[in-house]
TORKEVEX-272501 format. One line per field, with one value per residue: residue in one letter; x negated, y, z negated of N, C-alpha, C in turn; residue number from 1. Coordinates in steps of 0.05 Angstrom, whole numbers, padded with zeros to 5 digits, always signed. Layout:
N
resn <- [A, ...]
n.u <- [X, ...]
n.v <- [Y, ...]
n.w <- [Z, ...]
ca.u <- [X, ...]
ca.v <- [Y, ...]
ca.w <- [Z, ...]
c.u <- [X, ...]
c.v <- [Y, ...]
c.w <- [Z, ...]
resi <- [NUM, ...]
end
This chain:
282
resn <- [M, I, Y, E, F, L, S, S, W, P, L, F, H, N, T, Y, L, A, G, W, E, I, A, V, L, L, S, L, V, G, V, I, V, V, V, R, D, Q, I, F, I, G, A, A, I, S, Q, A, S, V, L, G, I, T, V, G, M, W, L, G, R, A, T, S, L, A, G, G, D, W, Y, Q, F, D, A, F, V, A, L, F, G, G, G, F, A, V, L, G, A, L, L, T, A, N, P, G, A, A, R, R, E, S, R, E, A, V, T, G, W, V, F, L, L, G, L, G, A, S, V, L, L, V, A, H, S, P, H, G, L, E, E, V, H, R, L, V, I, S, S, L, I, G, A, T, Q, A, D, V, V, V, F, L, L, M, V, V, V, T, L, G, V, F, I, R, W, R, D, E, I, L, L, L, L, F, D, R, E, M, A, Q, A, V, G, L, R, T, V, L, W, D, R, L, L, Y, I, W, L, G, F, T, V, A, F, A, L, R, V, S, G, M, V, Y, T, F, G, C, L, V, L, P, A, L, L, A, R, I, V, C, R, E, A, R, A, M, F, L, V, S, P, L, V, A, V, A, A, T, V, A, A, F, V, L, A, H, H, Y, D, Y, P, P, A, H, L, A, I, T, L, M, V, G, L, V, G, V, A, W, L, G, R, A, L, R]
n.u <- [-00017, -00038, -00080, -00052, -00028, -00073, -00092, -00057, -00072, -00104, -00064, -00021, -00043, -00038, +00015, +00017, -00020, +00002, +00051, +00036, +00010, +00052, +00084, +00051, +00047, +00101, +00116, +00087, +00106, +00158, +00162, +00172, +00225, +00252, +00241, +00269, +00320, +00344, +00357, +00389, +00380, +00338, +00362, +00396, +00359, +00332, +00374, +00384, +00337, +00343, +00385, +00358, +00321, +00356, +00380, +00335, +00328, +00377, +00375, +00332, +00351, +00394, +00372, +00333, +00279, +00212, +00213, +00248, +00230, +00205, +00230, +00223, +00174, +00136, +00116, +00148, +00199, +00188, +00177, +00228, +00254, +00223, +00232, +00288, +00290, +00260, +00293, +00339, +00319, +00308, +00359, +00386, +00354, +00328, +00322, +00322, +00357, +00415, +00481, +00551, +00571, +00560, +00497, +00502, +00547, +00528, +00487, +00517, +00545, +00504, +00484, +00529, +00539, +00492, +00497, +00545, +00541, +00493, +00506, +00547, +00521, +00490, +00525, +00540, +00495, +00461, +00407, +00396, +00431, +00409, +00361, +00377, +00401, +00356, +00327, +00360, +00366, +00314, +00248, +00183, +00152, +00114, +00084, +00029, -00042, -00051, -00010, -00027, -00074, -00051, -00017, -00054, -00083, -00043, -00033, -00082, -00082, -00037, -00052, -00097, -00072, -00040, -00079, -00110, -00074, -00048, -00031, +00001, +00042, +00064, +00082, +00120, +00157, +00174, +00183, +00211, +00225, +00182, +00142, +00157, +00150, +00095, +00079, +00080, +00097, +00154, +00196, +00171, +00135, +00173, +00196, +00152, +00138, +00185, +00187, +00142, +00161, +00203, +00174, +00142, +00182, +00206, +00165, +00153, +00202, +00208, +00173, +00183, +00238, +00303, +00318, +00270, +00241, +00273, +00276, +00221, +00212, +00242, +00245, +00193, +00179, +00223, +00215, +00166, +00181, +00211, +00174, +00132, +00102, +00082, +00086, +00047, +00025, +00060, +00048, +00006, +00023, +00068, +00049, +00016, +00053, +00081, +00043, +00029, +00078, +00092, +00048, +00052, +00104, +00097, +00062, +00094, +00137, +00115, +00102, +00152, +00181, +00213, +00242, +00194, +00200, +00251, +00246, +00207, +00233, +00276, +00247, +00226, +00273, +00290, +00249, +00258, +00309, +00297, +00264, +00301, +00335, +00299, +00288, +00339, +00347, +00305]
n.v <- [-00024, +00026, +00029, +00033, +00082, +00116, +00109, +00139, +00189, +00224, +00241, +00262, +00295, +00350, +00355, +00323, +00350, +00402, +00390, +00371, +00416, +00454, +00429, +00433, +00489, +00507, +00478, +00502, +00556, +00543, +00531, +00579, +00588, +00544, +00546, +00591, +00574, +00582, +00552, +00545, +00591, +00583, +00554, +00594, +00633, +00604, +00597, +00650, +00662, +00630, +00658, +00706, +00688, +00673, +00722, +00749, +00719, +00730, +00786, +00791, +00763, +00796, +00846, +00835, +00849, +00858, +00819, +00784, +00744, +00755, +00749, +00698, +00690, +00664, +00696, +00742, +00720, +00696, +00742, +00766, +00724, +00721, +00773, +00774, +00733, +00754, +00797, +00769, +00743, +00786, +00806, +00764, +00744, +00781, +00799, +00849, +00882, +00918, +00897, +00889, +00841, +00771, +00735, +00685, +00691, +00728, +00697, +00655, +00685, +00705, +00656, +00634, +00675, +00673, +00621, +00621, +00667, +00657, +00613, +00635, +00676, +00649, +00617, +00615, +00601, +00548, +00532, +00563, +00541, +00491, +00504, +00525, +00479, +00446, +00473, +00467, +00412, +00391, +00378, +00359, +00350, +00378, +00418, +00463, +00475, +00527, +00535, +00501, +00528, +00577, +00561, +00539, +00585, +00612, +00578, +00582, +00637, +00638, +00603, +00632, +00679, +00658, +00636, +00681, +00717, +00686, +00687, +00733, +00719, +00673, +00695, +00730, +00694, +00662, +00694, +00747, +00794, +00800, +00808, +00858, +00887, +00888, +00920, +00902, +00910, +00891, +00893, +00907, +00864, +00822, +00835, +00831, +00777, +00752, +00772, +00746, +00694, +00695, +00701, +00654, +00614, +00628, +00621, +00567, +00544, +00553, +00516, +00466, +00460, +00464, +00424, +00398, +00443, +00466, +00421, +00412, +00458, +00456, +00403, +00379, +00416, +00410, +00357, +00365, +00399, +00364, +00326, +00353, +00380, +00429, +00495, +00516, +00471, +00457, +00483, +00453, +00399, +00400, +00412, +00366, +00324, +00336, +00329, +00274, +00248, +00264, +00246, +00190, +00183, +00199, +00159, +00113, +00128, +00128, +00074, +00048, +00074, +00121, +00187, +00232, +00278, +00274, +00225, +00238, +00276, +00245, +00207, +00240, +00258, +00210, +00202, +00245, +00230, +00181, +00202, +00234, +00194, +00165, +00203, +00209, +00157, +00156]
n.w <- [+00000, -00017, +00019, +00067, +00060, +00058, +00109, +00138, +00129, +00165, +00200, +00170, +00130, +00119, +00105, +00058, +00024, +00022, -00001, -00052, -00073, -00074, -00112, -00159, -00163, -00169, -00214, -00254, -00254, -00264, -00318, -00344, -00328, -00349, -00405, -00419, -00410, -00360, -00315, -00268, -00242, -00209, -00166, -00147, -00130, -00091, -00053, -00041, -00014, +00031, +00055, +00066, +00105, +00147, +00157, +00178, +00225, +00250, +00257, +00292, +00337, +00350, +00364, +00401, +00412, +00439, +00481, +00460, +00427, +00381, +00331, +00317, +00295, +00243, +00202, +00202, +00190, +00141, +00111, +00105, +00078, +00031, +00010, +00000, -00037, -00080, -00092, -00108, -00153, -00187, -00195, -00220, -00262, -00294, -00358, -00380, -00356, -00359, -00358, -00345, -00331, -00345, -00344, -00321, -00289, -00251, -00229, -00205, -00167, -00134, -00114, -00085, -00049, -00018, +00002, +00032, +00067, +00096, +00129, +00160, +00189, +00226, +00253, +00307, +00332, +00353, +00343, +00299, +00261, +00256, +00232, +00182, +00162, +00158, +00118, +00074, +00068, +00061, +00080, +00085, +00128, +00179, +00155, +00157, +00167, +00151, +00114, +00073, +00056, +00039, -00003, -00038, -00052, -00079, -00122, -00149, -00163, -00196, -00238, -00256, -00276, -00317, -00351, -00363, -00388, -00427, -00481, -00484, -00448, -00472, -00520, -00500, -00478, -00522, -00567, -00562, -00590, -00625, -00588, -00567, -00613, -00621, -00582, -00529, -00462, -00447, -00409, -00361, -00357, -00351, -00301, -00267, -00272, -00252, -00201, -00180, -00186, -00149, -00100, -00099, -00097, -00048, -00009, -00017, -00004, +00050, +00072, +00047, +00036, +00002, -00036, -00053, -00070, -00112, -00146, -00160, -00187, -00235, -00257, -00274, -00314, -00349, -00367, -00392, -00434, -00465, -00483, -00506, -00565, -00575, -00550, -00516, -00493, -00454, -00406, -00388, -00386, -00352, -00296, -00292, -00294, -00248, -00207, -00214, -00205, -00153, -00122, -00130, -00108, -00054, -00036, -00042, -00010, +00041, +00047, +00043, +00080, +00067, +00058, +00036, +00003, -00021, -00047, -00084, -00117, -00136, -00166, -00206, -00230, -00251, -00290, -00325, -00343, -00370, -00410, -00438, -00456, -00489, -00528, -00551, -00573, -00608]
ca.u <- [+00000, -00056, -00095, -00034, -00025, -00098, -00094, -00040, -00082, -00111, -00040, -00003, -00057, -00027, +00040, +00011, -00033, +00021, +00071, +00024, +00005, +00078, +00092, +00036, +00054, +00128, +00118, +00076, +00126, +00183, +00162, +00186, +00254, +00263, +00239, +00291, +00346, +00355, +00350, +00403, +00370, +00321, +00379, +00406, +00337, +00328, +00395, +00379, +00315, +00355, +00399, +00338, +00311, +00377, +00382, +00313, +00334, +00400, +00366, +00315, +00368, +00412, +00358, +00319, +00255, +00188, +00219, +00269, +00218, +00191, +00243, +00216, +00148, +00138, +00110, +00172, +00220, +00179, +00180, +00256, +00259, +00211, +00245, +00314, +00285, +00253, +00317, +00356, +00306, +00311, +00387, +00396, +00337, +00316, +00337, +00322, +00377, +00441, +00503, +00576, +00576, +00540, +00476, +00513, +00565, +00512, +00474, +00536, +00552, +00481, +00483, +00551, +00534, +00471, +00507, +00565, +00532, +00472, +00519, +00562, +00503, +00479, +00546, +00541, +00468, +00454, +00380, +00397, +00444, +00389, +00341, +00390, +00404, +00329, +00320, +00377, +00362, +00286, +00230, +00156, +00139, +00110, +00066, +00005, -00066, -00048, +00007, -00045, -00091, -00035, -00008, -00078, -00089, -00021, -00039, -00105, -00073, -00018, -00069, -00113, -00055, -00032, -00102, -00119, -00054, -00031, -00019, +00023, +00064, +00076, +00097, +00144, +00176, +00184, +00189, +00212, +00225, +00155, +00127, +00163, +00139, +00066, +00073, +00080, +00117, +00169, +00212, +00152, +00126, +00195, +00198, +00129, +00141, +00206, +00178, +00125, +00178, +00217, +00155, +00135, +00205, +00211, +00144, +00157, +00227, +00203, +00158, +00193, +00267, +00314, +00318, +00243, +00233, +00288, +00268, +00194, +00214, +00255, +00243, +00169, +00181, +00242, +00202, +00146, +00195, +00220, +00152, +00111, +00108, +00072, +00094, +00023, +00020, +00078, +00035, -00012, +00038, +00085, +00035, +00006, +00076, +00088, +00023, +00031, +00103, +00092, +00029, +00065, +00127, +00088, +00052, +00117, +00153, +00101, +00103, +00179, +00194, +00233, +00234, +00177, +00210, +00274, +00237, +00193, +00253, +00290, +00229, +00224, +00299, +00290, +00231, +00272, +00330, +00285, +00255, +00325, +00344, +00281, +00292, +00364, +00343, +00286]
ca.v <- [+00000, +00049, +00030, +00043, +00111, +00129, +00108, +00160, +00215, +00242, +00251, +00276, +00306, +00377, +00350, +00314, +00371, +00424, +00380, +00370, +00444, +00465, +00417, +00445, +00517, +00510, +00467, +00522, +00578, +00532, +00532, +00604, +00585, +00523, +00556, +00611, +00561, +00595, +00532, +00548, +00614, +00573, +00548, +00619, +00646, +00589, +00603, +00678, +00661, +00620, +00680, +00724, +00676, +00675, +00751, +00755, +00707, +00744, +00812, +00787, +00756, +00819, +00869, +00825, +00865, +00843, +00795, +00768, +00721, +00764, +00741, +00670, +00689, +00655, +00718, +00759, +00705, +00693, +00768, +00769, +00704, +00730, +00797, +00767, +00717, +00772, +00812, +00751, +00739, +00810, +00809, +00743, +00735, +00803, +00803, +00877, +00897, +00920, +00891, +00882, +00813, +00753, +00726, +00662, +00701, +00740, +00675, +00642, +00703, +00705, +00630, +00631, +00694, +00662, +00597, +00628, +00686, +00645, +00597, +00652, +00691, +00632, +00598, +00613, +00595, +00520, +00530, +00574, +00522, +00470, +00514, +00526, +00451, +00436, +00486, +00457, +00383, +00388, +00361, +00369, +00346, +00403, +00436, +00468, +00481, +00554, +00531, +00489, +00549, +00597, +00550, +00536, +00611, +00618, +00562, +00594, +00662, +00632, +00593, +00654, +00697, +00644, +00633, +00707, +00730, +00665, +00695, +00752, +00705, +00656, +00713, +00741, +00673, +00650, +00713, +00772, +00816, +00804, +00820, +00887, +00900, +00891, +00939, +00890, +00922, +00867, +00896, +00906, +00836, +00806, +00841, +00820, +00747, +00743, +00778, +00724, +00671, +00697, +00696, +00626, +00598, +00634, +00608, +00538, +00536, +00554, +00492, +00441, +00459, +00471, +00402, +00394, +00467, +00468, +00399, +00416, +00482, +00452, +00376, +00375, +00432, +00397, +00335, +00376, +00409, +00342, +00310, +00370, +00391, +00457, +00509, +00520, +00446, +00454, +00492, +00432, +00375, +00404, +00406, +00339, +00308, +00342, +00316, +00245, +00239, +00268, +00228, +00163, +00183, +00200, +00132, +00095, +00136, +00119, +00045, +00038, +00091, +00139, +00216, +00236, +00299, +00264, +00204, +00251, +00288, +00223, +00196, +00259, +00257, +00186, +00206, +00262, +00214, +00163, +00218, +00241, +00170, +00159, +00222, +00202, +00133, +00161]
ca.w <- [+00000, -00018, +00044, +00088, +00056, +00066, +00138, +00149, +00121, +00187, +00214, +00152, +00107, +00113, +00091, +00031, +00008, +00017, -00020, -00079, -00082, -00081, -00138, -00181, -00165, -00180, -00241, -00272, -00255, -00275, -00347, -00352, -00323, -00368, -00432, -00423, -00404, -00337, -00295, -00243, -00229, -00187, -00144, -00136, -00116, -00066, -00034, -00032, +00005, +00056, +00067, +00078, +00130, +00167, +00164, +00196, +00251, +00262, +00266, +00316, +00360, +00357, +00375, +00425, +00417, +00447, +00497, +00446, +00413, +00357, +00306, +00312, +00282, +00215, +00183, +00200, +00176, +00113, +00098, +00097, +00058, +00006, +00000, -00011, -00061, -00102, -00100, -00123, -00179, -00204, -00201, -00237, -00283, -00310, -00383, -00389, -00341, -00373, -00341, -00357, -00326, -00356, -00326, -00307, -00268, -00229, -00216, -00187, -00145, -00115, -00101, -00066, -00028, +00000, +00015, +00052, +00088, +00113, +00150, +00178, +00206, +00248, +00261, +00336, +00342, +00347, +00331, +00272, +00243, +00252, +00213, +00156, +00154, +00150, +00093, +00053, +00065, +00052, +00094, +00083, +00154, +00194, +00141, +00172, +00152, +00139, +00090, +00053, +00046, +00025, -00029, -00055, -00064, -00098, -00146, -00163, -00175, -00219, -00260, -00267, -00292, -00342, -00368, -00373, -00405, -00438, -00506, -00479, -00435, -00492, -00539, -00485, -00474, -00546, -00588, -00548, -00609, -00635, -00566, -00567, -00638, -00619, -00560, -00503, -00444, -00440, -00384, -00339, -00354, -00340, -00273, -00252, -00272, -00235, -00173, -00171, -00183, -00123, -00078, -00098, -00087, -00020, +00007, -00019, +00010, +00079, +00080, +00035, +00034, -00024, -00056, -00064, -00084, -00137, -00163, -00171, -00204, -00261, -00269, -00290, -00339, -00367, -00380, -00410, -00458, -00481, -00495, -00518, -00591, -00575, -00525, -00499, -00478, -00431, -00382, -00379, -00381, -00329, -00271, -00291, -00287, -00219, -00190, -00216, -00193, -00124, -00110, -00130, -00090, -00027, -00029, -00040, +00013, +00065, +00048, +00047, +00100, +00056, +00059, +00012, -00015, -00036, -00065, -00106, -00135, -00149, -00186, -00229, -00243, -00268, -00312, -00344, -00355, -00389, -00433, -00454, -00470, -00510, -00550, -00564, -00589, -00630]
c.u <- [-00017, -00071, -00077, -00030, -00050, -00102, -00077, -00050, -00090, -00086, -00023, -00017, -00046, -00001, +00036, +00000, -00014, +00042, +00061, +00019, +00031, +00087, +00077, +00044, +00081, +00131, +00107, +00096, +00152, +00184, +00176, +00216, +00266, +00262, +00262, +00318, +00360, +00351, +00364, +00396, +00352, +00338, +00389, +00384, +00331, +00349, +00393, +00357, +00325, +00370, +00380, +00327, +00331, +00382, +00360, +00318, +00356, +00391, +00349, +00331, +00385, +00397, +00342, +00295, +00232, +00194, +00239, +00257, +00206, +00203, +00235, +00189, +00152, +00134, +00134, +00194, +00213, +00181, +00208, +00263, +00248, +00224, +00272, +00310, +00278, +00277, +00336, +00345, +00311, +00340, +00396, +00380, +00324, +00332, +00338, +00343, +00404, +00463, +00528, +00581, +00554, +00520, +00486, +00531, +00549, +00497, +00492, +00543, +00529, +00480, +00504, +00548, +00514, +00481, +00526, +00555, +00511, +00484, +00533, +00544, +00493, +00499, +00547, +00514, +00460, +00427, +00380, +00410, +00425, +00369, +00353, +00394, +00378, +00321, +00335, +00370, +00334, +00271, +00202, +00141, +00137, +00093, +00040, -00019, -00064, -00030, -00010, -00062, -00075, -00026, -00031, -00084, -00068, -00024, -00061, -00097, -00055, -00034, -00085, -00097, -00048, -00055, -00110, -00100, -00036, -00017, +00005, +00047, +00078, +00093, +00122, +00165, +00189, +00192, +00189, +00211, +00197, +00137, +00132, +00150, +00109, +00058, +00072, +00103, +00134, +00184, +00194, +00142, +00148, +00197, +00176, +00131, +00162, +00202, +00161, +00141, +00193, +00198, +00148, +00157, +00209, +00190, +00147, +00181, +00223, +00189, +00172, +00223, +00276, +00312, +00291, +00234, +00247, +00280, +00241, +00194, +00223, +00248, +00217, +00169, +00201, +00229, +00180, +00158, +00204, +00197, +00132, +00120, +00100, +00079, +00071, +00018, +00038, +00065, +00014, +00003, +00055, +00071, +00024, +00029, +00082, +00068, +00026, +00056, +00102, +00071, +00041, +00088, +00118, +00077, +00075, +00134, +00141, +00104, +00131, +00195, +00218, +00224, +00218, +00188, +00232, +00265, +00222, +00212, +00268, +00273, +00228, +00251, +00300, +00272, +00245, +00294, +00319, +00275, +00278, +00335, +00326, +00284, +00317, +00361, +00325, +00300]
c.v <- [+00025, +00052, +00041, +00073, +00126, +00129, +00129, +00188, +00233, +00255, +00269, +00290, +00334, +00374, +00342, +00336, +00394, +00415, +00380, +00398, +00458, +00454, +00429, +00474, +00521, +00499, +00486, +00545, +00568, +00531, +00557, +00600, +00566, +00533, +00575, +00600, +00575, +00577, +00538, +00575, +00606, +00566, +00574, +00633, +00631, +00596, +00632, +00679, +00650, +00642, +00700, +00714, +00678, +00704, +00758, +00744, +00722, +00772, +00810, +00780, +00779, +00841, +00861, +00842, +00846, +00817, +00777, +00745, +00729, +00754, +00712, +00668, +00682, +00678, +00736, +00745, +00702, +00719, +00772, +00749, +00711, +00754, +00791, +00750, +00734, +00788, +00794, +00745, +00762, +00813, +00788, +00738, +00756, +00808, +00832, +00894, +00896, +00916, +00885, +00852, +00796, +00745, +00703, +00671, +00713, +00718, +00660, +00658, +00703, +00678, +00627, +00651, +00684, +00638, +00604, +00645, +00674, +00628, +00614, +00667, +00675, +00613, +00594, +00608, +00567, +00517, +00541, +00555, +00499, +00478, +00515, +00497, +00440, +00448, +00474, +00428, +00377, +00369, +00374, +00366, +00372, +00424, +00439, +00473, +00508, +00552, +00520, +00511, +00569, +00586, +00546, +00563, +00619, +00603, +00574, +00620, +00657, +00621, +00615, +00673, +00683, +00640, +00660, +00720, +00709, +00673, +00714, +00738, +00687, +00673, +00723, +00719, +00663, +00669, +00741, +00796, +00822, +00817, +00850, +00901, +00905, +00909, +00927, +00902, +00900, +00870, +00894, +00877, +00818, +00811, +00829, +00789, +00738, +00751, +00755, +00698, +00672, +00691, +00667, +00608, +00603, +00620, +00578, +00529, +00535, +00528, +00467, +00439, +00462, +00449, +00399, +00419, +00469, +00446, +00403, +00440, +00474, +00424, +00372, +00391, +00421, +00374, +00344, +00386, +00387, +00329, +00327, +00380, +00421, +00470, +00512, +00495, +00443, +00463, +00473, +00407, +00378, +00399, +00378, +00320, +00312, +00328, +00285, +00235, +00242, +00250, +00200, +00162, +00184, +00173, +00113, +00102, +00127, +00089, +00036, +00055, +00107, +00168, +00222, +00256, +00288, +00242, +00217, +00263, +00266, +00211, +00215, +00260, +00233, +00189, +00224, +00247, +00194, +00178, +00227, +00217, +00163, +00178, +00216, +00177, +00138, +00178]
c.w <- [+00000, +00008, +00067, +00085, +00065, +00096, +00152, +00144, +00144, +00200, +00195, +00128, +00100, +00098, +00062, +00014, +00002, -00004, -00049, -00090, -00090, -00108, -00161, -00185, -00179, -00208, -00262, -00276, -00268, -00305, -00358, -00350, -00344, -00396, -00438, -00416, -00381, -00312, -00268, -00229, -00205, -00163, -00130, -00120, -00090, -00045, -00024, -00011, +00032, +00070, +00080, +00104, +00152, +00176, +00183, +00224, +00265, +00273, +00292, +00341, +00369, +00371, +00400, +00432, +00425, +00462, +00483, +00430, +00387, +00331, +00299, +00297, +00253, +00195, +00180, +00184, +00146, +00097, +00088, +00075, +00031, -00006, -00013, -00036, -00085, -00111, -00116, -00150, -00197, -00212, -00222, -00262, -00301, -00335, -00392, -00375, -00355, -00353, -00358, -00354, -00338, -00335, -00309, -00284, -00245, -00214, -00196, -00163, -00125, -00100, -00079, -00043, -00007, +00015, +00038, +00074, +00106, +00135, +00170, +00198, +00229, +00258, +00291, +00348, +00334, +00333, +00303, +00252, +00237, +00231, +00185, +00145, +00144, +00123, +00070, +00047, +00053, +00070, +00094, +00110, +00169, +00180, +00157, +00154, +00138, +00114, +00067, +00040, +00029, -00002, -00048, -00068, -00084, -00124, -00163, -00177, -00199, -00243, -00273, -00285, -00319, -00361, -00380, -00393, -00419, -00464, -00502, -00467, -00455, -00512, -00525, -00483, -00500, -00568, -00576, -00567, -00620, -00613, -00563, -00591, -00635, -00595, -00533, -00486, -00432, -00414, -00360, -00335, -00342, -00310, -00257, -00251, -00253, -00206, -00163, -00168, -00156, -00100, -00076, -00088, -00058, -00002, +00006, -00003, +00040, +00089, +00071, +00033, +00005, -00044, -00069, -00080, -00111, -00156, -00176, -00190, -00232, -00273, -00284, -00316, -00358, -00382, -00400, -00436, -00476, -00496, -00510, -00545, -00593, -00549, -00506, -00482, -00454, -00405, -00372, -00371, -00356, -00302, -00269, -00283, -00257, -00201, -00190, -00202, -00163, -00110, -00108, -00109, -00061, -00018, -00024, -00015, +00039, +00069, +00055, +00067, +00089, +00059, +00033, -00007, -00033, -00055, -00089, -00127, -00150, -00171, -00211, -00244, -00261, -00292, -00334, -00358, -00376, -00414, -00450, -00470, -00493, -00533, -00565, -00582, -00613, -00652]
resi <- [1, 2, 3, 4, 5, 6, 7, 8, 9, 10, 11, 12, 13, 14, 15, 16, 17, 18, 19, 20, 21, 22, 23, 24, 25, 26, 27, 28, 29, 30, 31, 32, 33, 34, 35, 36, 37, 38, 39, 40, 41, 42, 43, 44, 45, 46, 47, 48, 49, 50, 51, 52, 53, 54, 55, 56, 57, 58, 59, 60, 61, 62, 63, 64, 65, 66, 67, 68, 69, 70, 71, 72, 73, 74, 75, 76, 77, 78, 79, 80, 81, 82, 83, 84, 85, 86, 87, 88, 89, 90, 91, 92, 93, 94, 95, 96, 97, 98, 99, 100, 101, 102, 103, 104, 105, 106, 107, 108, 109, 110, 111, 112, 113, 114, 115, 116, 117, 118, 119, 120, 121, 122, 123, 124, 125, 126, 127, 128, 129, 130, 131, 132, 133, 134, 135, 136, 137, 138, 139, 140, 141, 142, 143, 144, 145, 146, 147, 148, 149, 150, 151, 152, 153, 154, 155, 156, 157, 158, 159, 160, 161, 162, 163, 164, 165, 166, 167, 168, 169, 170, 171, 172, 173, 174, 175, 176, 177, 178, 179, 180, 181, 182, 183, 184, 185, 186, 187, 188, 189, 190, 191, 192, 193, 194, 195, 196, 197, 198, 199, 200, 201, 202, 203, 204, 205, 206, 207, 208, 209, 210, 211, 212, 213, 214, 215, 216, 217, 218, 219, 220, 221, 222, 223, 224, 225, 226, 227, 228, 229, 230, 231, 232, 233, 234, 235, 236, 237, 238, 239, 240, 241, 242, 243, 244, 245, 246, 247, 248, 249, 250, 251, 252, 253, 254, 255, 256, 257, 258, 259, 260, 261, 262, 263, 264, 265, 266, 267, 268, 269, 270, 271, 272, 273, 274, 275, 276, 277, 278, 279, 280, 281, 282]
end
């Protein structure tokens, strides 16, 4: 089984590397979402990013600039996807924003807006519908060398920030009142963290689709919260779980001819279920 997987490396190495890097990146950022019990914010941000991508496609098709092909450029589409994801993150996840509606209500509104509007915008474009379907269903096939480099840089930046400002981030996540008391600019920190959350989700979604993106964002961090006794350890356990689960899933998926993204998420779902059961029995 391992030999068969290694034999496929020359053909699918970009897919494997990008999938593992996405898992590490999102599992780190996902600790913030899970600790604050804002899990479905990840789904809302993902759907907002899908809406941004379809808006970019629709604008390009409507204006037909530069021969009508400019809207197909990945950079242009990714720009809209990232912008809408960041906007969705700030709308749904910024605890410093004063609203009359609950955060859950805003999260549901953003999710449903992205879901409905993204389909309507490309309803008369067969290729657009295919793209939306691909983003929702999830497929890692098609990752490029550039994607591998981009996600590696994003992992390095995320790790660097968490290492450099680990005390401030932990204080912000677990004792917001104390963070304010010691002079930490909590609103600014919240905005910066959720802007980065939006960007990471948007870039991952473009390559891996919603199922894999949302799963890697919340499942490793959920498991880490169950098994860890200290908050600091979650930032170590979560990416380790993500790497172990995705490596195993990719090997099994190649051997049994299953979609690697869906098998990886199913495996992590099973691990979280077993952890919940073990905690209940204990």
